[in-house]
N, C-alpha and C positions, 0 to 999 in steps of 0.2 A: 504494500500500500504506500503510495507516495502522496505527500502533502504538496499542495500548490500554494504559493505565496502571491497574494495580490499586491501589486505595486500601486500605491495611491498616487494619483497625479492631480494636479490642480486643473479645474475646468475654467478658472477665471483667467482672462487675458487683460492685462493692464495696458491701456493706451494712454497717450497724453491727455485725452479727454477725460477718461475715468480717473486718472491719477489726480487731476486738478480737483476732483470732488472728494478725494480721500486725503485727509490731513496726514502729513508726514511728520513723525516725531523727530524733533531736532535734539540730538544727544550731545553730550559733552565733547566727544571726540571731534565732531563736526565744528562746534564753536571754537575749540582750541585751534584746529587747523585753519579756520577762517581768520582768526586774529593774529596768529603767530606765523610771520613770513618765513621763519626757518623750519617750520613743520614740513615734513616730506609730502603731506597731502594738501598743503596750502593752495596750490594752483587748482587742484581738483575741487576743493571746497569753494573757491571763488567762482569757478565755472558753474558749479551747481547753483550757487546763490544767484548768479545772473540768469540762469535758465529758469529757475523757479520764480524769480521776480517777473521775468518776461511773460511766463505762461500763467501767472496768477495762482501758482500752486499754493494750496492751503498748508500751513505749517502750524505746529503746536510744540510746546515744550513744557517742562514741569519745574516746580520749585527745587526738586531734588537735583535736576540737571544744573540749574543755576548755582546751587550750593556747591556742587562738585566743580563747576567751572571756576567759581571764586576761590575755592580751596587750591585748585591747580595753579593759579596765578598768585597765590598769597605771598610767596617769597620770590617772585619773578620781577625782572626789570620791567615787564609789561603789566605790572600790578595796576598802575593808574589807568592805563588804557582799558584793561579788563573791567575795572570798577566803573568806568564811563560807559562801557558796553552794557553792563548789568543795569545801570540806571536807565539807559535808553530802552532796554528790553522790558523792564518793569513798567515803563510809561506807555509803550506802544501796544496796539491791539493785535498786531500781526508780527510775529506769531503770538497767539494767546499763551499765557503762562498758567498752567493748571496747578492749584495748590496741592500740597502733599496729601491732604485728606481726600481729595477728589481723584487723585491719580491712581 
């Protein structure tokens, strides 16, 4: 008797149109790469940022991500720049920042 294993595959196909309707979670790594020009993913992060802005891509982040971002730059020469980014992120509506309790 042999057992067969079914391979699950996604039936969803994401296109530029459907992606704009689904909010993308902005995580710490992306924010770090975006602000730090020496980060190996800086250029890719900037390209993504331009693409998402142009397409109107919905974005979201959380308080936990912002705390981790602040902690990452706490002892960095980029600390003041990171603090400025945090203030702007907290004031803007896009991306919305979800509180820890709701995340």
